[in-house]
C-alpha positions as CSV (number, residue, x, y, z in Angstrom):
1,M,0.1,0.0,0.1
2,A,1.3,3.3,-1.2
3,V,1.2,6.1,1.6
4,G,1.4,9.8,1.2
5,E,1.7,9.5,-2.6
6,G,-0.4,11.0,-5.6
7,V,-3.6,12.9,-5.0
8,P,-3.5,15.1,-1.5
9,F,-5.3,13.3,1.4
10,D,-7.8,16.3,1.8
11,D,-9.1,16.1,-1.9
12,R,-12.7,16.0,-1.8
13,G,-12.9,13.7,-4.9
14,L,-10.8,11.2,-2.8
15,A,-12.6,11.8,0.5
16,Y,-16.5,12.5,-0.7
17,G,-16.6,11.3,-4.6
18,D,-17.0,15.0,-4.9
19,G,-16.1,15.3,-8.6
20,L,-16.6,14.1,-12.3
21,F,-15.0,11.9,-14.8
22,E,-15.0,11.2,-18.4
23,T,-13.4,7.9,-20.2
24,V,-12.9,8.9,-23.8
25,L,-11.6,6.9,-26.9
26,V,-8.9,8.1,-28.6
27,R,-7.8,7.0,-31.9
28,D,-4.3,8.4,-33.2
29,G,-4.7,11.6,-31.1
30,V,-8.4,12.1,-32.2
31,A,-11.1,11.8,-29.5
32,T,-14.3,10.1,-30.4
33,L,-17.6,11.7,-29.4
34,W,-15.5,14.6,-27.7
35,E,-18.2,17.1,-27.9
36,A,-20.7,15.0,-26.1
37,H,-18.0,14.3,-23.6
38,M,-17.5,17.9,-23.1
39,A,-20.9,18.6,-22.9
40,R,-21.6,16.0,-20.3
41,L,-18.8,17.1,-18.2
42,A,-20.0,20.8,-18.9
43,R,-23.7,19.5,-17.3
44,G,-22.0,17.8,-14.4
45,C,-19.8,21.0,-13.4
46,E,-23.0,23.3,-13.7
47,R,-25.0,20.9,-11.4
48,L,-22.4,20.4,-8.9
49,G,-21.0,23.9,-8.9
50,I,-17.4,23.0,-10.0
51,A,-15.7,25.4,-12.3
52,M,-15.2,23.9,-15.8
53,P,-11.6,23.8,-16.8
54,S,-10.7,25.8,-19.7
55,R,-11.6,24.3,-23.3
56,S,-8.3,25.1,-24.6
57,A,-6.6,23.0,-22.0
58,L,-9.0,20.0,-22.3
59,D,-8.9,20.2,-26.0
60,A,-5.2,19.6,-25.8
61,L,-5.3,16.5,-24.1
62,P,-6.3,13.9,-26.8
63,G,-3.6,14.9,-28.9
64,R,-0.9,14.1,-26.2
65,A,-2.2,10.4,-26.2
66,G,0.0,9.3,-29.1
67,A,-0.3,6.9,-31.9
68,G,-2.8,3.8,-31.7
69,L,-6.1,3.2,-29.9
70,R,-6.0,4.4,-26.4
71,V,-8.3,5.5,-23.5
72,L,-8.0,8.9,-21.9
73,K,-9.5,9.3,-18.4
74,L,-10.0,12.8,-17.0
75,T,-10.7,13.1,-13.4
76,L,-12.1,16.5,-12.1
77,T,-12.4,17.2,-8.4
78,R,-13.7,20.1,-6.4
79,G,-9.9,20.3,-5.1
80,S,-9.1,20.5,-1.3
81,G,-10.5,22.5,1.4
82,G,-13.7,22.9,3.4
83,R,-14.5,21.5,6.9
84,G,-16.3,18.2,6.8
85,Y,-18.7,18.3,4.0
86,R,-18.7,21.9,3.9
87,L,-17.6,23.3,0.6
88,P,-14.2,25.4,0.6
89,D,-14.9,29.3,0.5
90,S,-12.3,29.4,-2.5
91,P,-12.3,26.1,-4.4
92,A,-9.4,25.2,-6.5
93,P,-10.6,22.2,-8.9
94,R,-8.2,19.6,-9.3
95,L,-7.9,18.0,-13.0
96,R,-5.8,14.9,-13.4
97,W,-5.7,12.7,-16.6
98,R,-4.0,9.8,-18.2
99,T,-3.8,7.8,-21.4
100,T,-3.8,3.7,-21.7
101,P,-3.5,1.6,-24.5
102,F,-6.7,0.0,-25.3
103,A,-7.8,-3.1,-27.4
104,P,-11.5,-3.7,-27.8
105,S,-13.3,-7.2,-27.8
106,P,-14.2,-8.4,-31.1
107,E,-15.5,-11.5,-30.1
108,R,-17.9,-9.9,-27.9
109,W,-19.0,-7.6,-30.7
110,W,-19.6,-10.6,-33.3
111,Q,-20.5,-13.5,-30.7
112,G,-22.4,-11.3,-28.3
113,V,-22.5,-11.7,-24.6
114,R,-23.9,-13.4,-21.6
115,V,-25.4,-11.1,-19.0
116,R,-27.0,-11.3,-15.7
117,H,-29.4,-9.3,-13.3
118,C,-27.9,-7.8,-10.1
119,R,-29.3,-8.1,-6.6
120,L,-28.2,-4.4,-5.7
121,A,-30.7,-1.9,-6.6
122,L,-29.5,1.9,-7.5
123,G,-30.6,4.6,-5.1
124,I,-32.9,7.5,-6.6
125,Q,-31.2,11.1,-6.8
126,P,-32.6,13.0,-9.5
127,R,-30.1,15.7,-8.6
128,L,-27.4,13.6,-9.8
129,A,-29.1,11.2,-12.3
130,G,-27.4,11.2,-15.7
131,L,-24.0,12.6,-14.2
132,K,-20.6,10.6,-14.4
133,H,-19.6,11.5,-11.0
134,L,-17.0,9.7,-8.9
135,N,-19.2,8.3,-6.2
136,R,-19.5,5.0,-8.1
137,L,-19.7,2.6,-5.0
138,E,-23.0,1.0,-6.1
139,N,-21.5,-0.1,-9.3
140,V,-18.4,-1.4,-7.6
141,M,-20.7,-3.5,-5.2
142,A,-23.0,-4.6,-7.9
143,R,-19.9,-5.9,-10.0
144,A,-18.6,-7.9,-7.0
145,E,-21.8,-10.0,-7.1
146,W,-20.2,-12.5,-9.8
147,Q,-16.8,-14.1,-10.8
148,D,-17.9,-16.2,-13.8
149,P,-15.7,-15.0,-16.7
150,D,-18.5,-16.2,-18.9
151,V,-20.9,-13.4,-17.8
152,A,-19.6,-10.0,-19.4
153,E,-21.9,-7.7,-17.5
154,G,-24.7,-7.1,-14.8
155,L,-28.1,-5.2,-15.2
156,L,-29.2,-2.8,-12.7
157,C,-32.6,-1.8,-11.4
158,D,-33.5,1.2,-9.2
159,S,-35.0,0.9,-5.8
160,E,-38.5,1.0,-7.3
161,G,-37.8,-1.9,-9.9
162,R,-37.2,0.1,-13.1
163,L,-34.4,-1.0,-15.5
164,V,-31.8,1.4,-15.5
165,E,-28.2,0.1,-17.0
166,A,-25.6,-2.3,-16.7
167,T,-22.8,-1.8,-14.0
168,S,-20.6,0.0,-16.7
169,M,-22.7,0.3,-19.9
170,N,-25.9,1.7,-21.3
171,L,-28.9,-0.9,-22.2
172,F,-30.9,-1.0,-25.2
173,W,-33.6,-3.3,-26.6
174,R,-36.0,-3.6,-29.5
175,R,-39.8,-4.7,-28.8
176,D,-42.7,-4.5,-31.6
177,G,-40.2,-3.1,-33.7
178,R,-39.3,-0.1,-31.5
179,L,-36.0,0.6,-30.2
180,E,-35.9,1.5,-26.4
181,T,-33.6,2.3,-23.7
182,P,-34.3,3.0,-19.7
183,G,-35.0,6.5,-18.8
184,L,-32.4,8.1,-16.8
185,A,-34.4,11.0,-14.9
186,R,-33.9,9.3,-11.4
187,C,-30.4,7.7,-11.4
188,G,-27.7,6.1,-13.9
189,V,-25.3,7.4,-16.2
190,A,-26.2,9.1,-19.5
191,G,-23.6,7.7,-21.9
192,T,-22.3,9.6,-24.6
193,L,-22.8,6.7,-27.1
194,R,-26.3,6.4,-26.0
195,D,-26.6,10.1,-26.5
196,G,-25.4,9.8,-30.1
197,L,-27.9,6.8,-30.9
198,C,-30.8,8.4,-29.3
199,R,-30.5,11.4,-31.4
200,R,-29.5,9.7,-34.6
201,L,-32.2,7.0,-34.3
202,G,-34.9,8.5,-32.1
203,I,-34.7,5.6,-29.5
204,Q,-37.4,6.0,-27.1
205,E,-36.8,6.6,-23.3
206,V,-39.2,4.3,-21.4
207,D,-39.7,3.3,-17.8
208,A,-39.8,-0.7,-17.6
209,A,-39.6,-3.6,-15.5
210,P,-37.0,-6.1,-15.9
211,E,-39.0,-8.7,-17.3
212,V,-39.4,-6.6,-20.4
213,L,-36.2,-7.9,-21.7
214,E,-37.4,-11.6,-21.8
215,D,-40.0,-10.6,-24.3
216,A,-37.6,-8.4,-26.5
217,E,-36.7,-9.0,-30.0
218,A,-33.0,-8.2,-29.1
219,V,-30.9,-6.7,-26.5
220,W,-27.6,-4.7,-26.7
221,L,-25.1,-3.0,-24.1
222,G,-23.0,-0.3,-25.2
223,N,-20.6,2.4,-24.1
224,A,-18.2,4.9,-26.0
225,V,-15.2,2.8,-25.4
226,Q,-16.2,-1.0,-25.7
227,G,-19.0,-0.3,-28.5
228,L,-21.9,-2.2,-28.8
229,W,-22.2,-6.0,-27.6
230,P,-25.4,-7.7,-28.6
231,V,-26.7,-9.8,-25.7
232,H,-27.2,-13.8,-26.5
233,R,-28.1,-14.8,-23.0
234,L,-29.9,-13.2,-19.9
235,D,-29.6,-14.8,-16.7
236,D,-31.1,-14.2,-13.1
237,A,-29.1,-13.1,-10.3
238,R,-28.5,-16.8,-9.4
239,G,-27.5,-17.6,-13.0
240,R,-30.6,-19.4,-14.0
241,M,-31.1,-18.5,-17.7
242,L,-34.1,-16.2,-18.3
243,A,-34.1,-15.7,-22.2
244,R,-31.6,-16.5,-25.1
245,W,-31.5,-14.8,-28.3
246,R,-30.1,-16.0,-31.7
247,L,-28.0,-12.9,-33.4
248,G,-28.9,-11.9,-36.7
249,S,-29.4,-8.9,-38.9
250,V,-31.4,-7.0,-36.4
251,H,-28.7,-7.2,-33.9
252,R,-26.2,-5.9,-36.6
253,E,-28.4,-3.0,-37.5
254,L,-28.0,-1.0,-34.2
255,Q,-24.4,-2.0,-33.9
256,A,-23.4,-0.7,-37.3
257,E,-24.9,2.6,-36.2
258,A,-23.1,2.7,-32.9
259,H,-19.6,1.6,-34.4
260,A,-20.2,4.3,-37.2
261,L,-20.1,6.8,-34.4
262,L,-16.8,5.4,-32.7
263,G,-14.9,4.3,-35.8
264,Y,-15.2,0.6,-35.1
265,P,-16.0,-2.0,-37.7
266,R,-19.5,-2.2,-38.7
267,H,-19.5,-6.0,-39.3
268,A,-17.4,-9.0,-39.2
269,G,-16.1,-8.8,-42.8
270,E,-15.1,-5.2,-42.4
271,A,-13.0,-6.2,-39.5
272,G,-11.2,-8.9,-41.1
273,Q,-10.6,-6.5,-44.1
274,R,-9.0,-3.9,-41.6
275,D,-6.8,-6.4,-40.0
276,E,-5.3,-7.2,-43.6
277,E,-4.8,-3.5,-44.4
278,D,-2.9,-3.3,-41.0
279,E,-0.6,-6.2,-41.9
280,A,0.0,-5.0,-45.5
């Protein structure tokens, strides 16, 4: 255990989760969905009352990532100070960032994933709903519910039984020919890929019980780093299968739209073609 290193002990992000973060896919120094990430960060700063860093400083960061596919993580805290929960009189927000190499999971794109319901229920707090704030303890606890490597993600409901999201991804499904996603007015993270797809395709936000997935024609999980994963199997919190889907064209249609926003292959053949080009 490192002692006395890194973030100051009195940083409010460390002490209270008082801050925001963004996780951005960067390809050869160019950030994907950058304006959407900056818009969400600005919304979070306004709602929490934290000064937004200058756009010039933020806009310079993706270019420092270097060549290849990388993930840029920005963490903005209110800084240090204040007594207990009381805000500091003159806060000095603290911005930290780093980039790491990233390799997506093509097998999850094309073969799909198995997911399960989680026992943990998300608390309802409309003032924080949609934000990517630093207090993610609920997600940590939910992710600790399973260790099976065959289960890619866990689905979360709020404390009143409405579907919200997965532990680190947004949720989509199709029923009666309509694309739907959970409404996030009470809790959950409004992902930038989700936002782009909703704007592009008019996906309807709905309040729905988890049983809606068992009757869906197709189910997907997605975020702005991993892309879109079609779901081929849904389990309950005990690991018992509730539904299974055979992947087909309906799954690929939404995936192609999502991957067009992220610069990922839109179908398996395109992925193979890109691999050959990289080797040439």
